[in-house]
C-alpha positions as CSV (number, residue, x, y, z in Angstrom):
1,M,-0.1,0.0,0.1
2,E,1.5,3.5,-1.2
3,P,2.0,6.0,2.0
4,A,-0.1,9.0,2.5
5,W,2.1,11.3,0.5
6,A,2.7,8.8,-2.5
7,H,-0.1,10.0,-5.0
8,Y,0.8,13.9,-4.6
9,V,4.1,14.1,-6.7
10,S,6.0,12.1,-9.4
11,W,9.5,11.3,-9.5
12,D,10.3,13.9,-10.8
13,G,8.4,16.3,-9.5
14,Q,6.6,17.6,-12.8
15,R,2.9,16.5,-11.5
16,P,1.3,19.4,-10.1
17,M,1.0,19.3,-6.2
18,T,-1.5,19.5,-3.6
19,E,-0.9,19.4,-0.1
20,P,-0.9,16.6,2.1
21,E,-3.3,16.1,4.9
22,Q,-0.5,15.8,7.7
23,G,2.8,17.6,7.7
24,Q,1.5,20.8,5.8
25,A,4.6,21.4,3.9
26,Q,4.6,24.8,2.6
27,D,6.5,25.3,-1.4
28,V,8.0,28.9,-0.7
29,S,10.8,30.8,-3.3
30,I,14.4,30.7,-3.4
31,E,14.4,34.0,-1.7
32,A,12.0,32.8,1.0
33,F,13.8,29.7,1.5
34,L,17.1,31.1,1.9
35,D,16.1,34.3,4.2
36,G,14.5,31.3,6.3
37,D,11.3,30.9,8.1
38,V,8.6,32.8,6.5
39,T,6.2,32.7,9.2
40,A,8.7,33.2,12.1
41,T,10.5,36.3,13.8
42,A,13.6,37.3,12.0
43,G,17.0,34.8,13.0
44,S,14.6,31.6,13.3
45,A,15.9,30.1,10.2
46,G,15.8,26.5,10.4
47,P,18.5,23.9,8.6
48,I,18.6,23.4,5.1
49,L,18.5,19.7,4.8
50,D,19.3,18.4,1.0
51,V,17.8,15.0,0.9
52,R,19.5,14.0,-2.7
53,S,21.9,11.3,-2.5
54,P,25.7,12.0,-1.0
55,A,27.6,12.0,-4.5
56,E,24.7,14.7,-5.9
57,F,25.4,16.6,-2.9
58,A,29.3,16.8,-3.2
59,Q,29.0,17.6,-6.8
60,G,27.4,20.8,-5.5
61,H,24.9,22.3,-3.0
62,I,23.3,25.0,-1.3
63,P,26.1,26.6,1.1
64,G,25.4,25.8,4.4
65,A,23.3,22.8,4.0
66,L,23.4,19.5,5.6
67,N,22.9,16.2,3.6
68,L,20.3,14.1,5.0
69,P,20.1,11.6,1.9
70,L,16.6,9.5,1.6
71,F,18.9,7.3,-0.6
72,S,22.6,6.2,-1.0
73,D,24.3,6.3,-4.3
74,A,23.7,3.0,-5.3
75,E,19.9,3.2,-3.8
76,R,19.2,6.3,-5.9
77,A,21.1,4.3,-9.0
78,A,18.4,1.3,-8.4
79,V,15.7,3.4,-8.1
80,G,16.4,5.8,-11.1
81,T,16.8,2.4,-13.3
82,A,13.6,0.6,-12.4
83,Y,12.0,3.8,-12.9
84,K,13.0,3.9,-16.5
85,Q,12.9,0.1,-17.3
86,Q,9.7,-1.4,-15.1
87,G,7.7,1.9,-14.3
88,R,7.0,4.4,-11.4
89,Q,5.1,1.8,-9.4
90,Q,8.2,-0.8,-9.5
91,A,10.5,2.3,-8.5
92,L,8.5,3.1,-5.8
93,Q,8.2,-0.3,-4.2
94,L,12.1,-0.4,-4.4
95,G,12.0,3.0,-2.8
96,L,10.2,2.0,0.1
97,E,12.1,-1.3,0.8
98,A,15.2,0.7,0.9
99,V,13.6,3.6,3.2
100,G,11.6,1.6,5.4
101,P,13.6,0.3,7.9
102,R,15.6,3.9,8.4
103,L,12.1,5.9,8.8
104,A,12.7,5.6,12.7
105,A,15.9,6.8,12.8
106,M,15.0,9.5,10.6
107,A,12.6,10.6,12.0
108,S,15.0,11.5,15.4
109,E,17.4,12.9,13.2
110,L,14.7,15.4,11.9
111,Q,13.4,15.9,15.6
112,C,16.8,16.6,17.0
113,L,17.6,19.3,13.9
114,A,14.6,20.8,14.5
115,S,15.3,21.2,18.3
116,N,16.9,24.6,17.9
117,G,13.2,26.2,16.2
118,G,12.7,27.4,13.2
119,A,11.0,25.4,10.3
120,L,13.1,22.3,8.3
121,R,13.8,24.0,5.2
122,I,13.7,20.7,2.8
123,H,14.6,20.2,-1.1
124,C,15.8,17.5,-3.1
125,W,16.6,17.7,-6.7
126,R,13.4,19.3,-8.7
127,G,10.4,19.2,-5.3
128,G,9.7,15.6,-6.1
129,L,9.0,12.7,-4.2
130,R,12.4,12.4,-2.1
131,S,11.8,15.8,-0.3
132,R,8.0,15.6,0.0
133,S,9.1,12.0,1.7
134,V,10.9,13.5,4.3
135,A,8.7,16.3,5.1
136,W,5.7,13.9,5.2
137,L,7.9,12.1,8.0
138,A,8.7,15.9,9.4
139,G,4.9,16.5,9.4
140,L,3.8,13.2,11.4
141,Q,5.8,14.5,14.1
142,Q,4.1,18.0,13.8
143,L,7.1,19.9,12.5
144,P,7.2,22.8,10.6
145,V,8.8,22.3,7.0
146,R,9.3,24.9,3.9
147,L,10.0,23.0,0.5
148,L,11.9,24.9,-1.9
149,A,9.5,25.0,-4.9
150,G,11.5,23.3,-8.0
151,G,14.4,22.0,-5.7
152,Y,18.0,22.2,-6.2
153,K,17.6,22.5,-9.9
154,A,15.9,25.8,-9.5
155,Y,18.2,27.0,-7.1
156,R,21.2,26.4,-9.8
157,R,19.2,28.3,-12.2
158,W,18.7,31.3,-9.7
159,A,22.1,31.3,-8.5
160,L,23.7,31.3,-12.1
161,E,21.3,34.2,-12.8
162,L,22.3,36.1,-9.6
163,V,25.9,35.9,-10.5
164,A,25.1,37.3,-13.9
165,L,23.4,40.6,-12.5
166,P,25.1,43.5,-13.0
167,W,27.6,44.0,-9.7
168,P,29.2,47.5,-8.2
169,L,32.5,45.8,-8.5
170,L,36.1,47.0,-7.0
171,V,38.9,44.9,-8.1
172,L,42.3,44.8,-5.8
173,G,45.3,44.0,-8.3
174,G,48.7,43.9,-7.4
175,R,51.5,41.3,-8.1
176,T,52.4,37.8,-6.3
177,G,53.5,38.7,-2.6
178,T,51.8,42.2,-2.1
179,G,49.0,40.7,0.5
180,K,46.2,41.0,-1.5
181,T,43.8,38.1,0.5
182,D,45.2,39.6,3.8
183,L,43.9,43.4,2.7
184,L,40.4,42.1,1.4
185,L,40.2,40.3,4.9
186,E,40.8,43.2,6.8
187,L,38.4,45.2,4.5
188,E,36.0,42.9,5.1
189,R,36.4,43.0,8.7
190,R,36.0,47.0,8.7
191,G,32.4,46.0,7.3
192,S,33.2,46.3,3.8
193,A,31.6,44.1,1.1
194,V,34.0,41.5,-0.1
195,V,33.8,38.4,-2.3
196,D,37.1,36.4,-1.5
197,L,37.0,34.4,-4.7
198,E,40.6,32.2,-3.7
199,G,38.5,31.7,-0.3
200,L,35.4,30.0,-2.2
201,A,37.9,28.2,-4.1
202,N,40.0,27.1,-1.7
203,H,42.7,27.9,-3.6
204,R,45.5,31.1,-4.2
205,G,45.3,30.8,-7.6
206,S,48.9,30.1,-8.8
207,S,50.6,26.9,-9.6
208,F,51.2,26.7,-5.6
209,G,48.1,27.9,-4.9
210,G,46.5,24.9,-3.3
211,L,49.4,24.3,-1.1
212,G,48.3,22.9,2.3
213,L,44.2,23.8,1.5
214,G,43.0,20.5,0.8
215,E,40.7,19.6,-1.7
216,Q,39.0,22.4,-4.0
217,P,35.1,22.1,-4.5
218,S,33.6,21.4,-8.0
219,T,33.2,24.6,-10.4
220,E,29.5,24.1,-9.6
221,H,29.9,24.5,-6.1
222,F,32.4,27.4,-6.4
223,E,29.6,28.8,-8.4
224,N,27.0,28.3,-5.5
225,R,29.4,30.0,-3.4
226,L,29.7,33.1,-5.2
227,A,25.9,33.4,-5.3
228,W,25.9,33.1,-2.0
229,S,28.7,35.3,-1.1
230,L,26.8,38.3,-3.7
231,W,23.1,37.3,-2.3
232,K,24.5,38.3,1.1
233,L,26.0,41.7,-0.5
234,R,22.6,42.4,-2.4
235,G,22.2,46.7,-1.9
236,Q,25.9,47.2,-0.8
237,G,28.7,48.6,-2.9
238,P,31.1,49.0,-3.5
239,V,31.8,44.6,-3.6
240,W,35.9,44.5,-3.5
241,V,37.2,41.3,-5.7
242,E,41.0,40.4,-5.9
243,A,42.1,40.3,-9.4
244,E,42.3,36.5,-11.0
245,S,42.8,34.9,-14.0
246,A,39.6,33.5,-15.7
247,Q,40.3,29.6,-13.4
248,V,41.3,29.7,-10.0
249,G,42.6,26.3,-9.3
250,R,40.5,24.2,-10.7
251,C,37.2,26.4,-10.3
252,R,36.0,28.4,-13.1
253,I,34.8,31.7,-12.7
254,P,31.6,32.2,-14.3
255,Q,32.0,34.2,-17.4
256,P,29.4,37.1,-17.0
257,F,31.0,37.6,-13.8
258,W,34.2,37.4,-15.1
259,T,33.4,39.7,-17.7
260,Q,32.1,42.2,-15.1
261,M,35.5,42.0,-13.0
262,R,37.4,42.2,-16.2
263,A,35.7,45.8,-17.0
264,A,35.6,47.1,-13.3
265,P,37.7,49.8,-11.5
266,V,41.2,48.4,-10.6
267,L,43.3,49.1,-7.4
268,E,46.5,47.9,-8.1
269,I,48.9,48.2,-4.7
270,E,52.5,47.9,-4.7
271,R,55.0,46.7,-2.2
272,P,58.7,46.4,-2.0
273,L,60.1,43.2,-3.4
274,A,61.8,42.0,-0.4
275,Q,58.9,42.4,1.5
276,R,56.8,40.3,-1.3
277,V,59.4,37.6,-0.9
278,E,58.8,37.5,2.9
279,Q,55.2,37.7,2.6
280,L,55.3,34.7,0.2
281,V,58.3,32.7,2.4
282,A,55.5,33.2,5.6
283,V,53.1,31.4,3.4
284,Y,54.7,28.5,1.4
285,G,57.8,28.0,3.2
286,S,56.0,25.7,5.6
287,Q,55.1,23.6,3.1
288,G,58.6,21.7,2.6
289,E,60.5,20.7,-0.5
290,E,58.7,18.0,-2.0
291,P,55.5,19.8,-2.3
292,L,57.3,22.8,-3.2
293,R,59.7,21.0,-5.9
294,L,56.6,19.5,-7.6
295,A,55.0,22.8,-7.9
296,T,57.8,24.6,-9.7
297,E,58.4,21.3,-12.0
298,R,54.6,21.9,-13.0
299,I,55.4,25.6,-14.7
300,A,58.8,24.3,-15.9
301,R,58.2,25.3,-19.2
302,R,56.9,28.5,-18.6
303,L,60.0,29.4,-16.2
304,G,62.4,28.2,-18.7
305,P,65.5,25.9,-18.1
306,Q,67.7,28.0,-16.2
307,R,65.4,29.8,-13.7
308,T,63.6,26.1,-13.1
309,A,67.1,24.7,-12.4
310,A,67.8,27.9,-9.9
311,A,64.7,27.6,-8.3
312,L,65.0,24.0,-8.2
313,A,68.1,24.0,-6.3
314,A,67.4,26.4,-4.0
315,I,64.5,24.4,-2.8
316,E,66.7,21.5,-2.3
317,A,68.9,23.6,0.0
318,H,65.9,25.2,1.8
319,D,66.5,28.5,0.6
320,W,62.8,29.2,0.2
321,A,63.9,33.0,-0.4
322,G,65.6,32.2,-3.3
323,A,63.1,30.1,-5.0
324,C,60.8,32.6,-4.5
325,R,63.2,35.2,-6.6
326,Q,63.4,32.9,-9.2
327,M,60.0,32.9,-9.8
328,L,58.5,36.1,-9.4
329,D,59.9,37.2,-12.7
330,Y,57.8,35.0,-14.1
331,Y,54.3,35.7,-12.2
332,D,55.3,39.7,-12.5
333,R,54.9,39.2,-16.2
334,C,52.1,36.9,-16.3
335,Y,50.3,39.8,-14.2
336,D,51.7,42.5,-16.2
337,H,50.3,40.9,-19.2
338,D,46.8,40.5,-17.6
339,L,46.5,43.8,-16.5
340,A,47.8,45.4,-20.1
341,S,44.9,43.5,-21.7
342,R,41.9,44.6,-19.7
343,E,39.5,46.7,-20.9
344,Q,40.1,50.4,-20.3
345,A,38.6,50.9,-17.0
346,A,39.8,53.2,-14.1
347,R,43.3,52.1,-12.7
348,E,45.0,53.8,-9.6
349,R,48.5,52.6,-8.2
350,L,48.9,52.5,-4.6
351,N,52.5,52.5,-3.4
352,L,51.8,50.9,0.0
353,G,55.4,50.9,0.7
354,L,55.7,49.1,4.6
355,S,53.1,50.0,5.8
356,S,50.9,47.4,8.1
357,V,47.7,45.9,7.1
358,A,45.5,48.1,9.1
359,E,47.0,50.9,7.6
360,A,47.0,50.0,3.8
361,A,43.6,49.2,4.4
362,E,42.8,52.9,5.6
363,L,44.4,54.0,2.1
364,L,42.4,51.4,0.2
365,L,39.4,53.0,1.2
366,G,40.4,56.6,0.5
367,A,41.1,55.3,-3.3
368,A,37.8,53.4,-3.2
369,A,36.3,56.7,-2.4
370,R,37.3,58.4,-5.0
371,H,35.8,55.6,-7.4
372,A,32.8,55.9,-5.9
């Protein structure tokens, strides 16, 4: 016998929906879903629960969401195959057999997740049977639920449209080692609107940029993170962003946003060479010989044989500063070429000298006012 919720939706969420008798799950727009419980007071938003399989969640998800999979990856594949080859009824039966033994544990988990107040915000791929099933289970326990209309697929469409909107960008440029990321974080601490692309991509943007940082997100999830950052900054300006190439590690910046970055005003900071080397040694010197050697070898063709040999010899001798100096000439030429290829946007150079991060942030804020 089908459960009470089974006839309300199809597996793909395409069939018109009505509310089940129990659960009273409410479909809400993406904005209402992200901002929280639309019926409660501000600050009482409940958790976002993504009930897709672990592999779907790993590929990309709404930032901050928790994965509460209705099916494992193998179960999802089996149910999908049954649906295509044998029809809805057989797929439903297979799904019930997989989920049935876990219902009690899932009900307890929903109770725990709802204990801090606010409605449970639940979604699956397209707002179909998976999210409705979990909403039904929560409703049996009288837990308030909000369902994302259109599911994660609708969120992805919304995220890409949001990123493509015009944003009041102000680009922070500067050669490698000038401490741009530290300055962005200081500006953010002071209340400025900042999008930290390298933080979102978990990568510093060069051949050495992934050292010590762990795995990067997929490009899909990087786009989700970018959209979420911009959503939080809506109505603010200017929005500071660091000058980057089209890719940050393996994460590609969405083309519409990249185009805006290329046309935005640039504040280009300058630091003495010795300070830049010191900054790079502080960031990368702790990584050790082997990771630095491998990263150097990856760009050997671009460095050229003489610089590569000199850099590798310095690394072998644990002369981190010497290795940095061999590579800075290459990175400086790359940066200068990239900056020269930008559209004719406003560009201002700021020589920060030996100023502290706090002092440099004050100078940047003053310069930003001139470009408002």
